[in-house]
N, C-alpha and C positions, 0 to 999 in steps of 0.2 A: 777607914783610907784605902783598906783591900780593895774594896767595891769602886772609888774612883781610879787606882790602878788598871784598871779590868779596864774601864770604860776609854781609858786613855790611850791605852795597851792597842785599843780596837777601832779607835778611829784611826790610826797614823796607816791599820790596813786593811782597811774599808776607803782610806785615802789615795792605797796605794793600787786600790781594784777599777775607785772609777778613772785614778791616770792609766792605765793601764785599758780601760775600756774606751778611754778618752783616743791613746794613741795605737791603740786595733784602726778604732774608727776614725784618726787621720791619715793611717797606712792608705786605708782603702779605696779613702778622696783621693788621693795620690795616687796611686793607683787610676782608679778612673781617669783624674786629667791626664793625667800623664797616657793612655789608650784614645782619646778622646784630641788630644793635641799628638796625638801616634798617625790616628786616620784622617784630619785636617791641613796637617803640612801630605801626607799622599794623595787625600784633594786636590792641592793645591800646585802641586808636585805633574797630577796629570790632567790639570789643563792648563799650565804653561806650557807644555805639552803639544796638546791642543789646539791649541791658538798658536806657535810655535807651526805645527804642519796648515792650516788655516791662514796667515801670513806666507806661506811660501807656498799653496794652491794658490796662492790668489794674485803672489803675484809676478808668477807661473803662467796663472790665463791672462796677465793682462801685459806680460813681454810676448806671448804667442799673437794678443788683438794688437801686439804695436808693429811687430814683425809682421804679418802677414798685410799689414796697410803698406810697411815698406816697400814687397815685394810687387807691391802695384809699381813705384814706386821707380822699384829696379829696371822692373818690365820698357816704361813710361824711358828708361833715360838709353836702355838696349834699342828698342823699334827710333831711341831718335839719335843713336848712333849709325846704327842701322841705312837710315834714311837722310844719310847727311847730305852734305851736297860736298863733292870735292874734286875742294878748287883752293888757290890760297889764300884766297881772300874771306872761307870759315876755317881755316885751318887751327886759330884760336879756341872757336867755340869747338870745333871738336875735341882739340887736347880740354878746355874744361868741361864738355860732357862725359868726358875717360876716364877724367879726377874726379868726379863727383862719383861716378860709377864705379870704382875701384874703393873711394872713398867709403863708399854707403854700406859695401862688402866687406869691408876692412872690420865693421862697422859688427856686420851684424854675422860673421862671421866669427865672430873675438864673445860673443852670449849663446855660442853652438847653434847656429845656422848652419846645415851643408848640405850641396847643391847635391842628387840622387842622381847617378851618371848612369843613363842606361843604354844611348846607343849602340846597336850592335851587341846586348841581351837579353836573352828570354824576359817576354812579358808578363809583368808577373804585377795583377790587376790590385792587390794592397798599398802602392807603390806607381802606380802608373792609372790611366783614365783614355782609354784605343778611343782617338775622335774619328781616322779611318784606320782602316782593311781591307791589306791587299792579296790575293791566292801570290801563295810563292811556289815554287816549284821545285825545290828538294823538301822531302821527308824531313821531320821533326818538329822541332818546338816551335808558339808562333816569338819572334823576334821581332825589335823593335825596329825601324831606319831611321827611322825622324821624329827630331823632338820638337814639336808642336811651340808648349808652353814649359819655360824648367820647371822641374818640381822641386821639393824643398825637404827636409827632418831638421826638427827642434830640441836638440840634447835627445837625441832616438828617436821623438815621434815624430810622424805626417805633420808636417805644417802644411803642404800643398801639395797635392797630387803631379806628378809629367803627365804633362796633354801629347799624347804621342801617335804616330799613324807605326802598325803594327802587319807584318809579314805573317803571313800566316803560314802555317804549313802543312804539306799535303800528309792527305791521311788517307790508311786504306779506307776500304769500304765496311768494312767492323769497325771503325773508330766512330765513323760519323754516323752510319745506321745505330752508335749506342747513343752518341751525343744528342742527335734528333728527339730519344724517345724520354 
């Protein structure tokens, strides 16, 4: 009988040992699964951020393309207003053109389009394109004297450069030699 008691007491100890081993294995498996879940969650968050950036970039690209096309319409409306007949019969047509022009500009301005103001200011080749140059009589920097076609920015980035006439500042002989080299 004593031998039976020893076998019974060793059986629960061996079962406890097996259960402890299984518990340790399950804890390790749980930690592995939790680590994998965290990696997958981080990957999902990174993917979401990447998609948000791509959507924003695509949206801004579409907006830039549309606004560039609308600027052509704005230019044509300006020309129509400039060359319209100034008599009583066409007064309503001229008012209609002006109203369309204001509404179009208001819509573009609300999206972040800004006109580049350049007449009387120093020539900036990053914002302006010189279509004509005239020699000036005063010393100093090159100055914009006339705007041929308006330029615009969209949310701080150049949408279309201004086409301008530039008055060149008088340069000393030393400066001319340096620029020609």
